[in-house]
C-alpha positions in Angstrom: -15.9 38.3 1.7 -16.2 34.7 -0.1 -15.1 31.7 1.5 -12.8 29.9 -0.8 -11.4 26.4 0.4 -11.9 24.3 2.9 -7.9 22.6 4.7 -7.8 19.5 6.8 -3.8 21.0 8.0 -4.2 24.2 10.0 -0.5 24.5 9.3 -0.2 24.0 5.8 -3.5 26.7 5.4 -0.9 28.7 7.5 1.1 28.6 5.0 -0.5 29.1 1.8 -2.2 32.1 3.5 1.2 33.4 4.1 2.9 33.3 0.4 -0.2 34.5 -0.8 0.6 37.3 1.7 3.4 37.9 -0.7 1.3 38.5 -3.7 -0.5 41.5 -1.7 -3.4 39.1 -1.7 -5.0 38.7 2.0 -6.6 35.4 3.0 -8.4 34.4 6.8 -8.6 31.5 8.4 -11.4 30.8 11.0 -11.9 26.9 12.2 -15.4 25.1 11.5 -17.2 24.4 13.7 -18.8 21.4 12.4 -15.5 19.8 11.6 -12.0 19.7 12.3 -11.1 21.6 9.0 -10.3 25.3 9.1 -11.5 27.8 6.3 -10.0 30.4 4.5 -11.8 33.5 3.6 -10.8 36.2 1.0 -10.7 40.0 1.6 -11.2 41.2 -2.1 -14.0 39.1 -4.1 -12.1 40.5 -7.2 -8.9 38.6 -6.1 -10.9 34.9 -6.4 -9.8 33.3 -9.7 -6.2 34.5 -8.8 -6.5 32.7 -5.8 -7.8 29.8 -7.4 -5.0 29.1 -9.8 -2.6 29.4 -7.1 -4.6 26.9 -4.7 -4.3 24.3 -8.1 -0.7 24.4 -7.7 -0.7 24.6 -3.7 -3.4 21.5 -3.8 -1.1 19.6 -5.8 2.3 20.5 -4.0 1.6 21.7 -0.5 4.8 20.7 0.6 6.8 22.9 -2.1 9.0 24.8 -0.6 8.2 28.7 -1.4 5.3 27.9 0.6 7.5 27.5 3.8 9.7 30.2 2.8 6.9 33.0 2.9 5.8 32.0 6.5 9.5 33.3 6.4 9.3 36.1 4.0 6.3 37.9 5.9 7.9 38.4 8.6 5.0 38.6 10.6 4.5 37.4 14.5 2.4 33.6 15.0 -1.6 33.7 13.9 -4.1 34.4 16.2 -5.5 31.0 15.4 -5.3 28.3 18.1 -4.6 25.3 17.0 -6.4 21.9 18.7 -4.6 18.8 18.9 -5.1 16.6 16.4 -3.9 13.3 17.6 -7.7 11.6 19.2 -9.8 10.3 17.8 -12.7 12.7 16.6 -10.4 14.1 14.5 -8.7 11.1 13.1 -12.4 9.8 12.4 -13.1 13.5 11.2 -10.4 13.5 8.9 -11.7 9.9 7.6 -14.2 7.7 6.6 -16.0 4.7 8.5 -15.0 2.0 5.0 -11.4 4.1 6.0 -11.6 3.1 10.0 -12.9 0.0 8.9 -10.2 -1.9 6.2 -7.5 0.0 8.9 -9.3 -2.1 12.1 -9.5 -6.1 9.7 -5.8 -5.4 8.7 -5.0 -4.6 12.3 -7.0 -7.4 13.5 -5.7 -9.4 10.8 -2.3 -8.5 12.1 -3.3 -10.0 15.6 -4.3 -13.0 14.5 -1.2 -13.6 12.2 1.0 -12.7 15.3 -1.2 -14.7 18.0 -1.3 -17.5 16.0 1.1 -17.8 12.5 1.6 -16.9 9.2 0.4 -20.8 7.4 -2.5 -20.9 10.0 -3.8 -17.9 9.0 -3.5 -17.7 4.9 -5.0 -21.0 5.1 -8.3 -19.4 5.4 -7.4 -16.1 3.8 -4.8 -16.8 1.3 -5.8 -16.0 -2.6 -7.5 -19.7 -3.9 -5.5 -22.5 -5.2 -7.7 -24.5 -5.3 -11.5 -25.3 -7.7 -12.9 -26.3 -3.9 -11.5 -22.5 -2.6 -13.5 -20.4 -5.9 -16.4 -20.2 -4.2 -15.0 -18.8 -0.8 -15.8 -15.7 -2.3 -13.6 -13.4 0.3 -10.8 -15.1 -0.4 -10.7 -12.9 -3.7 -10.1 -9.8 -1.9 -8.6 -10.9 2.2 -5.2 -11.3 1.0 -4.8 -7.6 0.7 -6.0 -7.3 4.4 -2.9 -9.7 5.2 1.0 -8.0 6.4 3.6 -10.2 7.7 5.7 -7.4 9.4 5.2 -4.4 11.9 7.1 -1.5 9.1 4.8 -4.0 6.6 1.4 -3.6 7.8 2.1 0.6 8.6 4.1 1.5 5.7 0.8 0.5 4.1 -2.0 1.7 6.2 -0.2 5.4 6.8 -0.7 5.1 2.8 -4.0 4.0 2.9 -5.6 6.5 5.3 -3.7 9.2 3.5 -5.1 8.8 0.3 -8.4 6.8 0.8 -9.4 9.6 3.6 -9.5 11.9 0.6 -11.8 9.7 -2.3 -13.7 9.3 1.3 -14.6 12.3 2.4 -14.3 14.1 -1.4 -16.3 11.7 -3.6 -17.9 9.2 -1.5 -17.4 5.8 0.5 -19.0 3.9 -3.3 -16.0 5.2 -4.8 -13.6 4.0 -2.5 -15.4 1.1 -2.0 -15.5 0.6 -5.5 -11.6 1.4 -6.3 -10.9 -1.0 -3.0 -12.5 -3.9 -4.4 -12.0 -3.5 -8.2 -7.5 -3.4 -7.8 -7.6 -5.7 -4.5 -9.0 -8.7 -6.9 -7.3 -6.8 -10.1 -4.3 -6.3 -8.5 -4.3 -10.4 -6.1 -5.2 -12.2 -9.4 -2.4 -10.8 -11.3 0.6 -11.6 -8.2 -1.0 -14.6 -7.9 0.2 -15.2 -11.9 3.4 -15.2 -10.6 4.1 -15.8 -7.0 0.6 -18.1 -6.5 -0.8 -17.6 -3.5 2.5 -16.7 -0.9 1.4 -13.0 -1.2 -0.9 -10.9 1.0 -0.9 -6.8 2.1 -2.7 -3.7 1.1 -0.2 -2.0 -0.9 -1.7 -3.4 -4.7 -4.6 -1.2 -3.2 -2.8 1.9 -1.8 -1.4 1.9 -5.5 -4.5 2.3 -7.5 -5.7 4.4 -5.3 -2.0 6.4 -5.5 -2.8 6.3 -8.9 -6.5 7.2 -8.9 -5.9 10.3 -6.4 -3.0 11.5 -8.5 -4.5 11.5 -12.3 -7.7 13.3 -10.1 -6.4 16.2 -9.2 -3.8 16.9 -12.2 -7.1 16.4 -14.4 -10.5 18.1 -11.6 -8.9 19.7 -9.4 -11.9 21.1 -7.9 -12.8 17.8 -6.9 -10.2 18.4 -3.6 -7.7 15.4 -4.0 -4.7 15.5 -4.6 -0.8 13.8 -4.3 2.3 15.0 -3.9 4.9 15.2 -6.1 7.2 14.1 -4.1 5.1 11.3 -2.8 4.5 10.7 -6.1 8.3 9.5 -6.7 9.0 8.5 -3.8 6.3 5.6 -4.6 7.9 5.1 -8.1 11.3 4.9 -6.7 10.3 2.2 -4.8 9.0 0.4 -7.4 11.9 0.3 -9.4 13.2 -0.6 -6.0 11.0 -3.8 -6.1 11.8 -4.8 -9.9 15.4 -4.5 -8.9 15.9 -6.2 -6.0 17.9 -3.7 -4.9 18.1 -4.9 -0.9 16.7 -8.2 -1.7 13.1 -8.2 -0.2 10.5 -9.8 -0.7 8.1 -7.1 -2.4 5.0 -7.9 -4.6 5.8 -6.2 -7.7 3.3 -7.2 -9.9 0.8 -6.3 -7.4 2.4 -2.8 -7.2 2.4 -2.3 -11.3 -1.1 -3.5 -11.6 -2.6 -1.8 -8.8 -1.2 1.8 -10.4 -2.4 0.7 -13.2 -6.3 0.2 -12.2 -6.0 3.1 -10.3 -4.8 5.2 -13.4 -7.6 3.7 -15.8 -10.2 3.9 -13.2 -9.3 7.4 -12.3 -9.0 8.6 -16.0 -12.8 7.0 -16.7 -13.7 8.6 -14.3 -12.3 12.4 -15.1 -13.3 11.9 -18.6 -17.5 11.5 -17.7 -16.9 14.1 -15.6 -15.2 16.6 -17.3 -17.7 15.4 -20.3 -21.3 15.9 -17.5 -19.9 19.8 -17.1 -19.9 20.0 -20.6 -23.4 19.5 -21.0 -24.1 21.2 -18.6 
């Protein structure tokens, strides 16, 4: 028996197990006692190559209907694996990392600051620099990413930040997430400032950078363990189009979105090409 992979969501893991069962390949799910992940083990080592091929497709789109349909097709009773309540602080910590949590908390604190005072008061301290007197206030070059002006705005951005940022931090490291965050916050903010001045804010430039980075890494280097469901990518692209076409008369930082996406794709391309080159030289 050989360990195949570890997955954070046991229900998705069960769907993959059921799908492989329809291919006459038997996997076993076991809990990982040191984290909230579940482990998948293969009974027949000779089937490893086939499982890895299917796992590549699964990580790219784990919500594909074929995996959900497989659970019905197998017709097996509910798994004996005990699902634990994942909505607790310990589980959230284990599924993310210190930087993911820190940025989340900073965004929440800044949002509370805005609700207790006013947007102009907070913008006076955190907005993009508007004159030479503010250029040496170095935090201003990235702090607009912490500004959110509505509950919907912050919830949408933090949900995506948590989903993509935690993948990068857990699988590649906090330093890589920090690098992507700083670089994309600066360049997406700079690009947006050319069109709107200092009147913008939000983590979406960083989020789009993470979307681009995670998606490209999942396509080029699936063994690194991060991926973006294609349905979510499609929604993100549609949202870009909604912003540019101004379909709902929303005040959207379109330039920050597209520049963040480009930055993420470029960083992903650079990192993965270097990673593939190192693997060939080994």
